[in-house]
N, C-alpha and C positions, 0 to 999 in steps of 0.2 A: 504494500500500500504506500502511495506517495504522500509525504507530508505536505499539506496545503501551504504552510508557511514557506517551505523551501521553494516551491514552484512559483510563488509570486514575489519572491524577494527582489527588491529593487524596482518594482513596477508600480508602486503606490504613488498616487498624486497627493501631495500634502495640502492641507487646508490653507496654509499661508500662501502657497503658490496660486491656488485657485482665487484667493482674495485679491492678490496682486493683478491677476488677469482680469477680474471683474472691474477693479478700479481703473486699470489702463483702458479697458473697453469703454468705460464711462467717460474717461477723459477724451478719448478719440471721438466719441459721439458729441461731446461738448464742443470740441474744436470744430467739427464738421458743421454743426448747426448754428454756431454763433460767430460768423465771419465779419459781421458789420462793425464799423467803427463807432465808438462812443466818445463823448466829450467828458473828461474827468476834471473835476474842480476840487482842489485840496489846498487848504491854507493860502488862499489867494493865488495859487498857481492854476493854470488851465492848459490842458493838452488833449490831443486826440489819440486814442489807441484802440486796437481791436478789443471787443468785449471779452474774448477768451483770454487775452493777455491780462486784462484787468482782473478777471476772476481768478486766474491762476496765480497772479501776483498776490492777491489778497489771501489765498489759501497758503501760499508759501510763507508770507509774512506771519500768518497765524501759527504755522508749524514752528517757525524759528523762535517766535516769542514763547510758545508753549515749551519748547525744548530748553530754552534758556532758564525759564522759571523752574522747570523740573530739575535742571542740573543744580540750581541754587538750593532748592528744597532737599534734594538727595544729599548734597554735601552737608547741609545743616543737620539732617537726620543722622548721617554717619558720625558727625562730630558729637552729637548728643549721645548716641549709642556708645561711642568710644569713651566719653567722659563717664557715663554710668558704669561701664565695665571697669574702668580704672578705679572709680570710687568703691565699687564692690570688692575689687582685689585688695585695696588698701584696708577696707573694713575687715576682710577675712584675715589679712596678715596681722592687723592690730589685735584681733580677737585670738589668734593663734599664738602670738608672742606673749611671753610672760611679762607681767607688769613690772617694769624696772623700779618703780618707786617702792613697791612691796619688797623687792629683793634687797634694796638698800636698807630698808627698815629692819628686815630680818637679820642682815649682816651686822647692823649696828647693835641691835638688842642681844645678839648671841655672844 
């Protein structure tokens, strides 16, 4: 009997790849259907650009801003986690170490 896993090894399509294909297909449809130019006004500036370029620029700017905020957030969370781990290590070390003040008192009284 042939093991089914062995016969299909390396032929599976991964969900991420399918998702990328769907997004690329959607972008191709967006570009094909929105070829007209639009006037863009921003902060007193005005220019004409294809609608697709404006939409894709807005999406790209959103992704860049999201990734920048995410990177700052992740760095902050890592620092907090490292600080907590260091504090826990110090507390554990302090609890495991004998109390030096008590040792001095014992030596003086003996």
